FIVO-482288 format. One record per residue (C-alpha): residue number from 1; residue in three letters; x, y, z. Coordinates in steps of 0.5 Angstrom, whole numbers, plus 500, padded with zeros to 3 digits. Layout:
(NUM; "ALA"; (X; Y; Z))
...
REM end
This chain:
(1; "UNK"; (174; 522; 761))
(2; "UNK"; (178; 524; 755))
(3; "UNK"; (174; 519; 750))
(4; "UNK"; (168; 522; 753))
(5; "UNK"; (171; 529; 752))
(6; "UNK"; (173; 528; 745))
(7; "UNK"; (166; 525; 744))
(8; "UNK"; (163; 532; 746))
(9; "UNK"; (168; 536; 742))
(10; "UNK"; (166; 532; 736))
(11; "UNK"; (159; 532; 736))
(12; "UNK"; (158; 539; 738))
(13; "UNK"; (164; 543; 736))
(14; "UNK"; (164; 544; 728))
(15; "UNK"; (161; 548; 723))
(16; "UNK"; (155; 545; 722))
(17; "UNK"; (153; 546; 729))
(18; "UNK"; (155; 553; 729))
(19; "UNK"; (151; 554; 723))
(20; "UNK"; (145; 551; 727))
(21; "UNK"; (146; 555; 733))
(22; "UNK"; (146; 562; 729))
(23; "UNK"; (139; 559; 725))
(24; "UNK"; (136; 557; 732))
(25; "UNK"; (138; 564; 734))
(26; "UNK"; (134; 567; 728))
(27; "UNK"; (128; 563; 729))
(28; "UNK"; (127; 564; 736))
(29; "UNK"; (129; 571; 738))
(30; "UNK"; (122; 574; 735))
(31; "UNK"; (118; 569; 739))
(32; "UNK"; (118; 573; 746))
(33; "UNK"; (117; 580; 742))
(34; "UNK"; (109; 577; 741))
(35; "UNK"; (109; 573; 748))
(36; "UNK"; (112; 574; 755))
(37; "UNK"; (116; 581; 753))
(38; "UNK"; (110; 584; 750))
(39; "UNK"; (106; 581; 756))
(40; "UNK"; (110; 586; 761))
(41; "UNK"; (110; 592; 756))
(42; "UNK"; (102; 591; 756))
(43; "UNK"; (102; 590; 764))
(44; "UNK"; (106; 597; 764))
(45; "UNK"; (101; 600; 761))
(46; "UNK"; (095; 598; 765))
(47; "UNK"; (092; 592; 761))
(48; "UNK"; (089; 586; 766))
(49; "UNK"; (091; 579; 766))
(50; "UNK"; (085; 577; 762))
(51; "UNK"; (087; 582; 757))
(52; "UNK"; (094; 580; 757))
(53; "UNK"; (092; 572; 757))
(54; "UNK"; (088; 574; 751))
(55; "UNK"; (093; 577; 747))
(56; "UNK"; (097; 570; 746))
(57; "UNK"; (092; 569; 740))
(58; "UNK"; (096; 574; 736))
(59; "UNK"; (101; 568; 736))
(60; "UNK"; (096; 564; 732))
(61; "UNK"; (100; 564; 725))
(62; "UNK"; (105; 559; 729))
(63; "UNK"; (099; 554; 730))
(64; "UNK"; (097; 555; 723))
(65; "UNK"; (103; 555; 719))
(66; "UNK"; (102; 548; 716))
(67; "UNK"; (097; 552; 711))
(68; "UNK"; (102; 556; 708))
(69; "UNK"; (108; 551; 708))
(70; "UNK"; (106; 548; 702))
(71; "UNK"; (107; 555; 698))
(72; "UNK"; (114; 555; 701))
(73; "UNK"; (116; 548; 699))
(74; "UNK"; (113; 549; 692))
(75; "UNK"; (114; 556; 689))
(76; "UNK"; (120; 559; 686))
(77; "UNK"; (122; 566; 688))
(78; "UNK"; (123; 571; 682))
(79; "UNK"; (131; 573; 682))
(80; "UNK"; (132; 570; 689))
(81; "UNK"; (131; 563; 687))
(82; "UNK"; (139; 563; 685))
(83; "UNK"; (141; 563; 692))
(84; "UNK"; (137; 556; 693))
(85; "UNK"; (130; 553; 695))
(86; "UNK"; (131; 555; 703))
(87; "UNK"; (136; 560; 703))
(88; "UNK"; (132; 565; 698))
(89; "UNK"; (125; 564; 702))
(90; "UNK"; (129; 565; 709))
(91; "UNK"; (132; 572; 706))
(92; "UNK"; (125; 575; 704))
(93; "UNK"; (122; 573; 710))
(94; "UNK"; (127; 576; 715))
(95; "UNK"; (127; 582; 711))
(96; "UNK"; (119; 582; 712))
(97; "UNK"; (120; 580; 719))
(98; "UNK"; (124; 586; 720))
(99; "UNK"; (119; 591; 717))
(100; "UNK"; (114; 588; 721))
(101; "UNK"; (118; 589; 728))
(102; "UNK"; (120; 596; 726))
(103; "UNK"; (112; 598; 725))
(104; "UNK"; (111; 595; 732))
(105; "UNK"; (116; 599; 735))
(106; "UNK"; (113; 605; 732))
(107; "UNK"; (105; 603; 734))
(108; "UNK"; (105; 601; 742))
(109; "UNK"; (099; 600; 746))
(110; "UNK"; (099; 607; 748))
(111; "UNK"; (098; 609; 741))
(112; "UNK"; (093; 604; 738))
(113; "UNK"; (092; 597; 741))
(114; "UNK"; (089; 595; 734))
(115; "UNK"; (095; 597; 730))
(116; "UNK"; (099; 594; 735))
(117; "UNK"; (095; 587; 734))
(118; "UNK"; (096; 588; 727))
(119; "UNK"; (103; 589; 727))
(120; "UNK"; (104; 583; 732))
(121; "UNK"; (100; 578; 728))
(122; "UNK"; (105; 580; 722))
(123; "UNK"; (111; 579; 726))
(124; "UNK"; (108; 572; 728))
(125; "UNK"; (106; 570; 721))
(126; "UNK"; (113; 572; 718))
(127; "UNK"; (116; 569; 725))
(128; "UNK"; (112; 562; 723))
(129; "UNK"; (114; 562; 716))
(130; "UNK"; (121; 563; 718))
(131; "UNK"; (121; 557; 723))
(132; "UNK"; (118; 553; 717))
(133; "UNK"; (124; 555; 712))
(134; "UNK"; (129; 554; 718))
(135; "UNK"; (126; 547; 721))
(136; "UNK"; (127; 544; 714))
(137; "UNK"; (134; 547; 713))
(138; "UNK"; (136; 543; 719))
(139; "UNK"; (132; 537; 718))
(140; "UNK"; (135; 537; 711))
(141; "UNK"; (142; 538; 713))
(142; "UNK"; (142; 532; 717))
(143; "UNK"; (138; 528; 712))
(144; "UNK"; (145; 523; 711))
(145; "UNK"; (147; 523; 718))
(146; "UNK"; (140; 521; 722))
(147; "UNK"; (144; 519; 728))
(148; "UNK"; (146; 526; 729))
(149; "UNK"; (139; 529; 728))
(150; "UNK"; (138; 529; 736))
(151; "UNK"; (145; 533; 737))
(152; "UNK"; (143; 538; 731))
(153; "UNK"; (136; 539; 734))
(154; "UNK"; (139; 540; 741))
(155; "UNK"; (144; 545; 738))
(156; "UNK"; (138; 549; 734))
(157; "UNK"; (134; 549; 741))
(158; "UNK"; (140; 552; 744))
(159; "UNK"; (141; 558; 739))
(160; "UNK"; (133; 558; 739))
(161; "UNK"; (134; 559; 747))
(162; "UNK"; (139; 564; 746))
(163; "UNK"; (135; 568; 741))
(164; "UNK"; (129; 568; 747))
(165; "UNK"; (134; 571; 752))
(166; "UNK"; (136; 576; 747))
(167; "UNK"; (129; 578; 746))
(168; "UNK"; (127; 577; 753))
(169; "UNK"; (132; 578; 758))
(170; "UNK"; (136; 583; 753))
(171; "UNK"; (130; 587; 752))
(172; "UNK"; (128; 587; 760))
(173; "UNK"; (135; 590; 761))
(174; "UNK"; (134; 595; 756))
(175; "UNK"; (127; 597; 758))
(176; "UNK"; (130; 599; 765))
(177; "UNK"; (133; 605; 761))
(178; "UNK"; (129; 606; 755))
(179; "UNK"; (122; 606; 752))
(180; "UNK"; (119; 600; 750))
(181; "UNK"; (118; 603; 743))
(182; "UNK"; (126; 604; 743))
(183; "UNK"; (127; 597; 746))
(184; "UNK"; (123; 593; 740))
(185; "UNK"; (127; 597; 735))
(186; "UNK"; (134; 595; 737))
(187; "UNK"; (132; 588; 738))
(188; "UNK"; (129; 588; 731))
(189; "UNK"; (136; 588; 729))
(190; "UNK"; (137; 581; 731))
(191; "UNK"; (135; 579; 724))
(192; "UNK"; (142; 581; 722))
(193; "UNK"; (144; 574; 725))
(194; "UNK"; (140; 570; 721))
(195; "UNK"; (141; 574; 714))
(196; "UNK"; (148; 574; 715))
(197; "UNK"; (148; 566; 716))
(198; "UNK"; (144; 564; 711))
(199; "UNK"; (148; 568; 706))
(200; "UNK"; (155; 565; 708))
(201; "UNK"; (152; 558; 708))
(202; "UNK"; (150; 553; 702))
(203; "UNK"; (144; 550; 701))
(204; "UNK"; (143; 543; 704))
(205; "UNK"; (146; 538; 699))
(206; "UNK"; (142; 532; 702))
(207; "UNK"; (135; 533; 698))
(208; "UNK"; (135; 536; 691))
(209; "UNK"; (128; 539; 689))
(210; "UNK"; (125; 538; 682))
(211; "UNK"; (120; 544; 680))
(212; "UNK"; (115; 543; 675))
(213; "UNK"; (114; 548; 670))
(214; "UNK"; (107; 550; 668))
(215; "UNK"; (104; 546; 674))
(216; "UNK"; (097; 547; 675))
(217; "UNK"; (093; 549; 682))
(218; "UNK"; (090; 542; 682))
(219; "UNK"; (097; 538; 681))
(220; "UNK"; (100; 543; 686))
(221; "UNK"; (095; 542; 691))
(222; "UNK"; (095; 534; 690))
(223; "UNK"; (103; 534; 691))
(224; "UNK"; (104; 539; 696))
(225; "UNK"; (098; 539; 701))
(226; "UNK"; (095; 532; 700))
(227; "UNK"; (101; 527; 699))
(228; "UNK"; (105; 530; 705))
(229; "UNK"; (099; 528; 709))
(230; "UNK"; (097; 522; 706))
(231; "UNK"; (105; 520; 707))
(232; "UNK"; (104; 521; 714))
(233; "UNK"; (098; 518; 716))
(234; "UNK"; (101; 511; 713))
(235; "UNK"; (104; 511; 720))
(236; "UNK"; (101; 506; 725))
(237; "UNK"; (097; 510; 731))
(238; "UNK"; (099; 517; 727))
(239; "UNK"; (093; 520; 731))
(240; "UNK"; (096; 518; 738))
(241; "UNK"; (103; 521; 735))
(242; "UNK"; (099; 528; 733))
(243; "UNK"; (096; 528; 740))
(244; "UNK"; (103; 527; 744))
(245; "UNK"; (106; 533; 740))
(246; "UNK"; (100; 537; 741))
(247; "UNK"; (100; 536; 749))
(248; "UNK"; (108; 535; 750))
(249; "UNK"; (110; 542; 752))
(250; "UNK"; (103; 544; 755))
(251; "UNK"; (106; 544; 762))
(252; "UNK"; (111; 549; 760))
(253; "UNK"; (107; 553; 755))
(254; "UNK"; (101; 554; 759))
(255; "UNK"; (105; 559; 764))
(256; "UNK"; (109; 563; 759))
(257; "UNK"; (104; 569; 758))
(258; "UNK"; (104; 570; 766))
(259; "UNK"; (111; 569; 767))
(260; "UNK"; (114; 576; 767))
(261; "UNK"; (107; 579; 770))
(262; "UNK"; (109; 574; 776))
(263; "UNK"; (116; 576; 777))
(264; "UNK"; (113; 583; 777))
(265; "UNK"; (108; 581; 782))
(266; "UNK"; (113; 578; 787))
(267; "UNK"; (117; 585; 787))
(268; "UNK"; (122; 583; 782))
(269; "UNK"; (125; 589; 778))
(270; "UNK"; (126; 589; 771))
(271; "UNK"; (134; 589; 772))
(272; "UNK"; (133; 583; 777))
(273; "UNK"; (129; 579; 772))
(274; "UNK"; (134; 581; 766))
(275; "UNK"; (140; 579; 771))
(276; "UNK"; (137; 572; 773))
(277; "UNK"; (135; 570; 766))
(278; "UNK"; (141; 573; 763))
(279; "UNK"; (146; 570; 767))
(280; "UNK"; (143; 563; 770))
(281; "UNK"; (138; 562; 765))
(282; "UNK"; (143; 562; 760))
(283; "UNK"; (148; 558; 763))
(284; "UNK"; (142; 553; 765))
(285; "UNK"; (140; 553; 758))
(286; "UNK"; (146; 552; 755))
(287; "UNK"; (148; 546; 759))
(288; "UNK"; (140; 543; 759))
(289; "UNK"; (140; 544; 751))
(290; "UNK"; (147; 540; 750))
(291; "UNK"; (146; 535; 756))
(292; "UNK"; (139; 534; 752))
(293; "UNK"; (142; 532; 746))
(294; "UNK"; (147; 527; 749))
(295; "UNK"; (142; 524; 754))
(296; "UNK"; (137; 523; 748))
(297; "UNK"; (143; 520; 744))
(298; "UNK"; (145; 515; 750))
(299; "UNK"; (138; 513; 753))
(300; "UNK"; (134; 513; 746))
(301; "UNK"; (128; 518; 744))
(302; "UNK"; (123; 514; 748))
(303; "UNK"; (126; 514; 755))
(304; "UNK"; (129; 521; 754))
(305; "UNK"; (122; 524; 752))
(306; "UNK"; (119; 520; 758))
(307; "UNK"; (124; 523; 763))
(308; "UNK"; (123; 530; 760))
(309; "UNK"; (116; 530; 761))
(310; "UNK"; (116; 529; 768))
(311; "UNK"; (122; 534; 769))
(312; "UNK"; (118; 539; 766))
(313; "UNK"; (112; 538; 770))
(314; "UNK"; (116; 538; 776))
(315; "UNK"; (120; 545; 775))
(316; "UNK"; (113; 548; 772))
(317; "UNK"; (110; 546; 779))
(318; "UNK"; (116; 549; 783))
(319; "UNK"; (114; 556; 781))
(320; "UNK"; (109; 555; 786))
(321; "UNK"; (114; 555; 792))
(322; "UNK"; (117; 562; 789))
(323; "UNK"; (109; 564; 789))
(324; "UNK"; (109; 562; 797))
(325; "UNK"; (115; 565; 799))
(326; "UNK"; (115; 571; 795))
(327; "UNK"; (121; 576; 793))
(328; "UNK"; (127; 572; 794))
(329; "UNK"; (133; 572; 789))
(330; "UNK"; (136; 566; 791))
(331; "UNK"; (130; 562; 790))
(332; "UNK"; (128; 566; 783))
(333; "UNK"; (135; 564; 781))
(334; "UNK"; (134; 556; 783))
(335; "UNK"; (127; 557; 779))
(336; "UNK"; (129; 560; 773))
(337; "UNK"; (135; 555; 772))
(338; "UNK"; (131; 549; 773))
(339; "UNK"; (126; 551; 768))
(340; "UNK"; (131; 553; 763))
(341; "UNK"; (135; 547; 764))
(342; "UNK"; (128; 542; 763))
(343; "UNK"; (125; 546; 758))
(344; "UNK"; (132; 546; 754))
(345; "UNK"; (132; 538; 755))
(346; "UNK"; (124; 537; 753))
(347; "UNK"; (125; 542; 747))
(348; "UNK"; (131; 538; 744))
(349; "UNK"; (127; 531; 745))
(350; "UNK"; (121; 534; 742))
(351; "UNK"; (124; 537; 736))
(352; "UNK"; (128; 531; 735))
(353; "UNK"; (122; 526; 735))
(354; "UNK"; (118; 531; 730))
(355; "UNK"; (125; 531; 725))
(356; "UNK"; (125; 523; 726))
(357; "UNK"; (118; 523; 723))
(358; "UNK"; (119; 527; 717))
(359; "UNK"; (119; 524; 710))
(360; "UNK"; (125; 528; 707))
(361; "UNK"; (121; 529; 700))
(362; "UNK"; (116; 533; 704))
(363; "UNK"; (120; 536; 710))
(364; "UNK"; (117; 543; 710))
(365; "UNK"; (110; 541; 710))
(366; "UNK"; (110; 535; 715))
(367; "UNK"; (115; 539; 720))
(368; "UNK"; (110; 545; 719))
(369; "UNK"; (104; 541; 721))
(370; "UNK"; (107; 537; 727))
(371; "UNK"; (110; 544; 730))
(372; "UNK"; (103; 547; 728))
(373; "UNK"; (100; 542; 733))
(374; "UNK"; (105; 544; 738))
(375; "UNK"; (104; 551; 737))
(376; "UNK"; (096; 551; 737))
(377; "UNK"; (097; 548; 744))
(378; "UNK"; (101; 553; 747))
(379; "UNK"; (097; 559; 744))
(380; "UNK"; (090; 556; 744))
(381; "UNK"; (090; 554; 751))
(382; "UNK"; (095; 559; 754))
(383; "UNK"; (090; 564; 752))
(384; "UNK"; (086; 562; 758))
(385; "UNK"; (092; 562; 763))
(386; "UNK"; (090; 569; 765))
(387; "UNK"; (082; 567; 766))
(388; "UNK"; (084; 561; 771))
(389; "UNK"; (089; 566; 774))
(390; "UNK"; (084; 571; 776))
(391; "UNK"; (079; 566; 779))
(392; "UNK"; (085; 562; 783))
(393; "UNK"; (092; 564; 786))
(394; "UNK"; (099; 563; 783))
(395; "UNK"; (101; 557; 787))
(396; "UNK"; (094; 553; 785))
(397; "UNK"; (096; 556; 777))
(398; "UNK"; (103; 553; 777))
(399; "UNK"; (101; 546; 780))
(400; "UNK"; (095; 546; 775))
(401; "UNK"; (100; 547; 770))
(402; "UNK"; (105; 542; 772))
(403; "UNK"; (100; 537; 772))
(404; "UNK"; (099; 538; 765))
(405; "UNK"; (105; 533; 764))
(406; "UNK"; (101; 527; 766))
(407; "UNK"; (097; 526; 759))
(408; "UNK"; (104; 526; 755))
(409; "UNK"; (107; 521; 759))
(410; "UNK"; (102; 517; 759))
(411; "UNK"; (102; 517; 751))
(412; "UNK"; (109; 516; 750))
(413; "UNK"; (108; 510; 754))
(414; "UNK"; (102; 507; 750))
(415; "UNK"; (106; 509; 743))
(416; "UNK"; (112; 505; 746))
(417; "UNK"; (108; 499; 748))
(418; "UNK"; (105; 499; 741))
(419; "UNK"; (113; 499; 738))
(420; "UNK"; (112; 505; 735))
(421; "UNK"; (118; 509; 732))
(422; "UNK"; (122; 513; 737))
REM end
């Protein structure tokens, strides 16, 4: 028991993991402000389920971030470059993100839907750009400690989930007493965490980037766009790997735009939702994320991803029970706790897997390409969730979403049978 505790302490309680937690928070908190928190704001002002689901498309920059990742990977920023390759971009992007969130807080759906859409797309764009930088920062920080990638990913996911709690449960709690416009402004101050952390840490020393003076566009395009893609496609069955990444989180992601409207339909108040997510959801997130890192380290990435696929499918389908029972606070606690626990494990597994696939020479571009596939499934298919719901019912909707885990489990087995790297 003592040896196990020492192992956990050595793995998680150090400066690197603290940095990963803070950067995960900075990466995660903007997401719900253009996702489920925004969905509840839209529902409060009278938007239909179909319109709320369609609003998921404002997150398309997450799915397209591979298009602008070569710029972040290859261009120097004047003046800020002395901070380092990753740090300079992280500072600039977070300043832009704050401005976009501030403007979003000024233009709510009551004032102008068009302006709100433009602001939400801007928030998505800068949040996606920040993901590129911080994901590359994380992968490069553990480049010389490959065995720690899973633990680093788990802690980063933990920070990410804490960021989601901040902009989810935290925002809901504030919305009970304040206007949504004020809530969005207060939550936008979360950028302080990321900016402060970046200013207090050093650039990853594992990879030293060499720039070329007077590099023309053709050379840049070849080295920063074509070469990373060619490098990845040299892997056997790379198409199956991309398909797996595309659908792995689909089961959990599909219910995302409808989760807060569902709680509202079941008669839960904003304060009840915030309380359950903040207390029980946070506990489940922390335990699930940390356990996920240890679980993957113990049984391996392939088995871990396989198990997590079924777990997230089951916990998603379990929402159908709550839909049938209706307003029940104990059942809400159980449902959210199970979902957060499984989501933390599954996310840690997928992030660790994608990290293991990246060539350190093309970290930002390759990881952005892989995570874009994950985002594309979430944003493109999730946009149809409202239409499916309006044609069916809450129980059917959640069972259907739960069954979406089956294709990913099949692909994991198929890739594993061909002895692919996991």
